[in-house]
N, C-alpha and C positions, 0 to 999 in steps of 0.2 A: 504494500500500500504506500502511496505517495500522498502527503498532505500539502496542499497549497494554502497558504495563509497570508492575509494582508488586511489592512485597516481602511483602504481607500478604493473600493470598487467604483464602477461608474455604469450608468445607463447611457449607451452611446447612440447618437444620431449621426448617420452618414449621409451626406447630401452630395449628389453629383451634378455638375454644371458643364455646359459647353464652353464656358468662359466666365471667370469671376472678375467683375469690375468694381473695385472699391468705390464707395460713395454713390453707387447707383443701385437700382432695384435689380436683384438677381433672382431669376426663377429656376428652381432646380429641375433637372430632368427626372430624377427619382430620389426617393428618401427611404432609408432603411434604419431600423432600430435593432439593437442587440445588447446583451450583457457584455461588459468590457471592463476596462481598468486592469491593471497588471495582474492582480490576484485572480480575477475571473478569467482573463485570457489564459493564464497558466492552467487553471482547472479545465477549461473547455478544450484547450489543445491536448492535454493529457488524455481526456476522455475520447477525443477523436482518434488519437494514436492507439487507443485500446489499452491504455495503462489503468490499473485500479487507482482511483483518486478520490480524495475527500477534500472539499473546499471549506475553509473557515474564514468568514468575513463579517463585517458590519454592514447591515442593510437597513433602510428605513423608508417610510412613506410610500407613495405610489410607485416611484422607480424601483424600490425594493421589492414590491409585489410583482412588477414586471420581470425583474431578474429571477425571482423564485419560480415564476411560471415557466420561464425559458429553461432553467436548470431542471425543472420537473420534466419538461418535454424531452430534454436531452438525456435524462436518466442519470444525472450526476449527483452523487451523494453530497449533501451540503449541510453545513452547520452554521446557521446565521445567529448573530446577535442583533436583535431589533433595536434600532437607535431612535432617539427622539428627533434627530435631524434627518431629513430626507436624503437618500443617496444622491450624490451629485450627478448632474447631466453634462456630458461633454459632447462636442459637435466637431465632426470632421468634414471639411469642405474639399472636394476633389474637383480640380479644374482639368477636364479632359484635353483641352487644347494645349495648355502649357505643361501639363503633367505635375503641376504643383499641388501639394497637399497641405492644407492649413488646418491646424488643430486649435479649437477654442476650448480651453480647459477651465472648468469650475473647480475651485478648491473644495476639499472635503470639509464639512462642518465639524465643529468641536464635538468631542465625546465626553460623557460623564465618567467619573471614577468607577461607578458600578458597571457601566458598559465595558470599560476597559478590563476590569477584573473578570467579567464573564467571558470576554474574548480570551484572556490569558488562560482561564480554566479550561475552556473548550479546546484550545490549542494543545495544552498539556495533556488532556485526556486523549485526543485523537492521535497525537504524535507518540504516545506511549508505546504502541505496538507497530508503528510505521517503519518502513525501511528507509524512507527519505522524507525530508521536509523542505519545501521551497518557501522561503519567507520573502515577500516582495512588496514593493510600493513605498509610498511616502508615509509620513506620520501626520495625523491631523493636528491642528493647532492645540497647543497645551500639553501634548504628550512628550515626555522627556526623551532625549536622544539615546538613553540606555535601554529603552523598552525592547528593542530587537535583540540586544545582548542577553537580556533576561530570558527571552523566549528560547534562544538557541542554547543557552546553558542548561535549560531544563529538559532537553530531549537528548536521548542517547543515540538517536539515529543520525545518519549522515545529513548535513545541512547545507543547502545552497541559499545564498543571500543575494538578491537582486535589489540592492538599496544603495544609497549614496550619502555623501555629506557627513556631518557629525555622527549620525546614527551608524554609518558604516564603520567609521573609525572606532566608535565605542564597541561595536559588535565583534571586532577582530580579537578582542580579549577572550572571547568564547571559542577561539580557534575553529572557525567554520571550515568545512571541507572545501567549499568553492564560493568565491564572490564574483559577480558579473556586472560591473559598471560598464557603461560605454566610455569612449575616450573623453568626451566633454564632462561626463559625471565624475570621472576619476580626477580630472584637472580641478574641478570644483571642490572635490573632497580634500585634495591635498593643497588647495589654494595656490596653485602655480601652473603656468602654461606648460602644455605637453606638445609643443609644436613639432619636434623631431622624434624619430623613432628611438633615438638614444635616450631622450628625456622620458619617453613613455616606458621603455624597458626598465629604467632606473626606478620609476614610480611603481611598476609592477613588483620589482624586487623588494621595495619597501613594504608593500602590502603583504607579501609573503613573510617577510621578517617580523611584521607586526602580528601575524597569527594565521593567515589564510593558507591552507595547503596549496590550493590552486587559485589563480586569478585569471579570468577571461575578460578581455577588453575588445569590444566591437566598435566599428566606425561606420555604421550604415552599410552601404554597398562596398566599402573599402576593405582593405586587409584587416582581419581580426588576429589577435595574438592571445596566446595562453602561456602561463608560466607556472611551473610546479616541480615536483620531484623528478620528472623526466626532462627538465630544462625548459628552454624557451622554444615555443612552437609558433610558426607562422601559418595562418589559415587563409587560403585563397578562396574568396566567396564567388561562386558562379554568377555571371551577369544575366539578368532577366529583365523583361519589361515590367516594371512595377505598376500595380494597380492601386494598392493601398498599403503603405509600409507600417501603419499603426499596428503594434502588437508583435512586431518581428522579434524584438529582444525577449519578450515573454515566451514566444514559441521556441527560441533558442534554449532558454532555461528548461522548458518542458522537454524538448528533444534530448538535451543532455541527461536529464533525470531518467527519461525513458531508456536511453542507452545504458546508463550505469546500472539501473535495476534489472536490465536484461543480461547483465554480466559482461558488457562491453568494457574494454580498457579505455583510458581517457582519450586517446587519439580517435578511436572509432566513435566514442560518445560525442566528441566534438563534431565529427562529421555528421552524425545524426542531428545534433543541435542546429548546426548551420543549415542543413538541408531543410529542417522544419521552418527556420526563419525565412529561407528563400521561398518555400512553398506558401508561406503566409503572405508575402508581399504580392503574389500574383492573384490573390483572392480579394474580393471586395470586403467581406466581413472578416474581422480578425479571429485567428486561432481555429478556424473551421478547416482542419487539415485532412488531407488524404494520406493515410499511412503508407500505402503502396508507392505513391509518388515521393514521399519523404525518403523511404528506403532506397528507391532508385536514384534520387537526387544525391544521397550520401556518397554514392560511388563517384560523383563528379567533384566532390569537395577535396581539395588538396591540403594535407597537413604535413608540414615539413619541420624537422628539427633545425634550429639555427645555431 
């Protein structure tokens, strides 16, 4: 069993246009709604890949009801903490002429101490017998940066963290198996630019030394890097015509976890993770993956020791 846990899910609106003109009336070609946000993307991706998954998240209000209905229809085990604040709504604008994707992000509302304690308890209970836990997303306002460290320290299973900033630095004390920031997030976390590969590799080494066994850093369609006991690995991402890149990093985390729980070594798990991310970007809705296409795509992902 894999547990996907996070505090900031979203109900996602995806709008497609033939062209987006700022300051003018823009009429969408079509509009789609789906459960999203990092934690829900991970849960949905794992379910589509055929992995046993349980999702632990905060949901509230009418968007929370919509999310629950979708998870019910998908048959995904979920453990919700109902919040007094409604789940946030985020909007993706896709301009088909330019290929540009614009994300309008609503911040998550604050949570009460009782809601946070209930989430903590649910995560602890579900992770007790899990093989792996993926903790992902940002922290709502008022939650201290040590919250994710407390979660990871209370589970005996392998932990993947897809977080950033002070909460990532704090969580490294719990010695997570793998952390997965993108290049921009890692620069933000360490408060310094990572313009060159040498600067990036030094930053990754620092994250390893602070406690992470593996660190994986992505850069959109660019080269990804991983560093761990097997040394530094360069990952060449196959080029595809992107439809919607939202959720690609979440699918990478899900694909990695899927591979590792299937007994794959780190290099093969990285191939599966990158292939899941690539499959995601050619779909309109995030995390709705085809496992056969992911496994076929993994054969085209090049992982090289540097």
